[in-house]
N, C-alpha and C positions, 0 to 999 in steps of 0.2 A: 763304467758301463758305456758301450759304444752308442753313438747317436744314430737313431734310425732315420731313414730318408722319408719322413712323413710331413705333411702340412696340416696344421690345425687352425680352425676358425674359432676365435675366442669371442664370446658374446657377453657383454655386460653393459649396464646403462651408465657407468661412470668409468673414468680412466683408472681410478683406484681399484674398482671391482675387477676390471680386466687385468690389471697388474698383478693382483693377488693370484688369480688363476694362472697367469703366465709364469710366475715364479714357481708355483707348484709343479707345473708341467716341465719347466726347465730341469728340475731335479730328477725327472724320470728319464731324461735322455732319449725320449721317444720321437722328438720332432726337430727337424732342421729348419723349419720355417713356420712363423706364426703370423696369422692375419687377425685383424681386430674389427669388431663391429659393435655399434651401440645398442641395437635392439633386435628382437626376433624378426620383425617385418623387414628391416634392411638386410638381415642375414639371408633371407630368401633371394634377394637380388645378388648378393655376393656369391651365393652358391651357383647361380646361373652363369657367372662370369669367371669363377675360379675353381680349380680342381683341388679339393681338400680330402683328407683321409679321416677327419674326425671333427665334430663340433662340440665345443665345451662351453657351458653357460654358467654364469654366476647367478644363482636363483635367489630371489627374495620376494616378499609380498608385493612390492610395487611393480615388478616386471613379470610376474607369473603369467598374466594373460597373454602378453606378447610372445613369451616363450612357449606357452601352450599352442599358440597358433603356428609357431615355427615347427614344433615337433609334429603336430598333426599334419601340416602341409608336406613335410618331408616324407612321412610314411605313406602319403597318398601318391607321391611321384615315384615311378619305378626306378629312375636313375639314382634316387637318394634313399631308397628303401633299405639298403644294407649299409648306409653311412651311419656309424655309431654316434649317438648323441649322449654326452656325459654331462650330468647336472651336478654342480657344486652348491652347497648351502651351509650356512652357519648351523651349529647344533640346535639352536632354538627353532630353526626352520626345517627340522627333520620331516615334519608332516608334508611340507611342500615337495620334498624329494619323493615321498611315496605317491603323491598325486601325479607328479611328473612321470614316474614309472608307469602308472596306470594309463597315462595319456599316450605312452609309447616310447619314452626315453629308454636308452639302452642301459644306463647306469646312473646311480645316484650316490654321491660321495660327500661326506662331511669335510669341510675345509680344514678341520683339525685332525683328520685321519693321518696316520703315519705315512711317510714317504714310501716305505716299502710296500704298503698295501695299495696306495694310489698307483704306484708304478706298475705293480703286478696286474691290477685291474685294467689300466690303460693299455698296457702291452697285450693283454689277452684279447681285448676288443679289436685292436689293430690286426693281430694275427688271425682272429676269427673272420674279420672282413677280407683278409687276403685269401683265406680258404673259400669263402663264399664266392669271391670274384673268380677264383680259379675254377670253381665248380660251374659258374655261369659260362665262362669261356669254353670249358669242355662241352657243356650242353649246346652252346651255339655252334661249336665246331661239328658236333655230331649232327645237329639239325641241318647245317650246310651240306655235310656229307650225304645225308639222306635225300637231299634235293638236288645234288649235283652228280654229274657223270664222272666216274673215277679217271677215265683216260683223258678226256678233253678239258675237264674243269667247267664245262658249260652246265647249265641247268638240265635236269633230266626230264623224262616224260611225265612223271608225277607232278613236277613243278609246272610244266607246260599246261597240263590239264587244269590245274588250279588257277593259273594266271589267265588262260583263255576265258574261263568263266568270269573272272573279275573284270577283265577288259571289255568283254561283251556287255556286261551289266553297266559299266561306266560309259560305254559308247551309246547305249540306249538312253542313259540318263542325260548325257551332255549333248546328244545329237551330233557328235563328232564322228568322222569316218574312222574305220578300223580296218587295217590291212594285215594279211598273213602271207608269208612266204614259206613254201615247202621246198626243200633243197635236197636233191638226191645225187650222189656221185655216180657217174656213168661207169658201167662195167667194173664195179669195185671188186666183184668176185674174181674177175680176171687178174686184177692187180694182186690180190692175195695169192692166187694160184701161181702166178708167174714170178712175183718178186718176194713172196713170203708175207706172213702175217705181221712181222715187225715193220716191214715197209708200209703195209696197209695202216698200221697204227700211226706211223709217222705222218701219213697223208691225212688221217683224221685230225691229228693235232694241228697240222698246218692249216687245214680248212677251218678249224675252230678259231684259230688266230685271225684269219681273214674275216670271218663273220664278226668277231668282236671289234676289229678295227673299223669295219664298215657300218657299224650300228651306233645309234645314239644310246645315251645312258637310260633313256626312257623306254627303249626297245627291250624285248625279252628274247634272248638267244638260247636255244635248247638243242640238245641232241635228242632227236625224236625217236630214234631207234636204228641200230645198225649203222648204215652209211647215210642215213637220212637226218636232216636238220630242219629246224623250224625257227622262224623269227616272227614275233608278234610286234606290229608297228602301230601304236596308238596314235590317233589324230593324224593319220597319214592317208591322203587320197590316192586314188588309183595311179595317177601319173607319176607321183613321187615314189610309190612302191615299185613301179616298173623301172624307174631310174636306179633305185637301190639294187634291185634284183640284177639288172644288167651289169652294174658295176661289180657286184659280187661274182657273177659268172665270169666276167673278164679277168678279175684278179685271180680266181682259182685256175683259169686256163693258162696263166703265166707262172704258176708255181714251179720252182726248180726242184723237182723230186727225182730227176734222172729218168723220168718217163712221163708221158702225157697224162694229165689229170683234167677231166672236164666234168661239168655238172649240168643237170637239168633242173629248172626252177619253175614251180607253179605259183601263180599269184592270184589272190582273191582279195577283193576290197568291198566292204559294206559301206558305201557312201551314203546310203539312206538306211540307217540302222534299225528302223522301225520293224519290230517283230523278229529281230536277229537272234539266232541261237548259235552257240559254238559249233554244233554239228554241221550247220549249213555253211559256215565260213570254212571249216576244215574240208568238207566235201568238195566245195568249189575249188579250193587250192589243190586238192588231190586230183580232181578231174583235169585241171590245167597242167599239173605235173605229168600225168600220163600222156597228155597231148604233146608236151615237149619231147617226151621219149618217142612217141609215135612219129613225130615229125623230124627225127634225126638226131636227137640229143644235143648237148652243148648249146642249149637255147633256153629262153624264157618264154612262157606262155601265160596268158591271163584268162581267168575264168570268164565265160561268155555271159556276163551280166551287164545290164544297162548302167551307164554311169551318168552322173550329172556334173555340171560345171562347179568347180570350187575356186575361190580366189587363190592367187599365187601364194604358195607356202614355201618358197624356195629357201627362206631363212631356216626352215627345219633341217634341210639337207643342202648346205652350201657346196654343192658338188657339181663337177662338170659331167655332162652326158658322155658316156663312153660308147664309141661306135660299135655296133654289133659286128661280130666276126663269124657268126654261125653261118 
């Protein structure tokens, strides 16, 4: 029987009890690596530091409470909820196995059960975990697809709407500034009409790459719609939002697409977030974006709101100011 590439954590309060379980598991050929732990409480720490595919416990009256705690805690934690827990016990402790199953263990096996039965049950739980994990991965992939733009890979408008609500609430709670950039490609329809929609798609992909490269991990970069993008910048005062916007504008203007690509950017910042609502932040950035277009495009404009002095936060964006070329 081929050995499966799985890791098991064996829990038992004596070296002999762990050895008994290890020998049984060896006969199943299901594990290439075995880890050992003396009790349920320590096992929780092991699980935080080691990736395992199954937990097997040698259960008896003296260690039942600690193992009950282990099983209960594992089922409470999302990352361990699908990790199978298999209890082994002597025939006279059959009642403990039943109690363990009621607590949430995945399986209860007698130590004198035949190798064929034990192997079949162990392998079934491992395969079932693989199926559950594959399902979770598929669900997560679908969730990401539902929240991302198919062409650029950026977050989509639905994700933007949810995130701007969250970041506005956080800004109100922490009293930290919140900035928003709205970015629109200039004369994008002309690019499509002149060079074709495939060329237009390549431009959108290149611009998305620039936006990712020029943003922090804490920022949220979205395709807002069509040729328009948005970046939510938490804890970013007006001056730094302006720096980021100008650098993005400059980077896009230097893209090598075979034809000129420029962008207009509207900036809004809530430096005093009292009473802030997402609609106000968006409306201000939108107003600034239209001002950039009215004033000749290929430029950044900031919403006409009063600002206050903030301490130097250059550590957030350790960037050089790019000279405006508009």
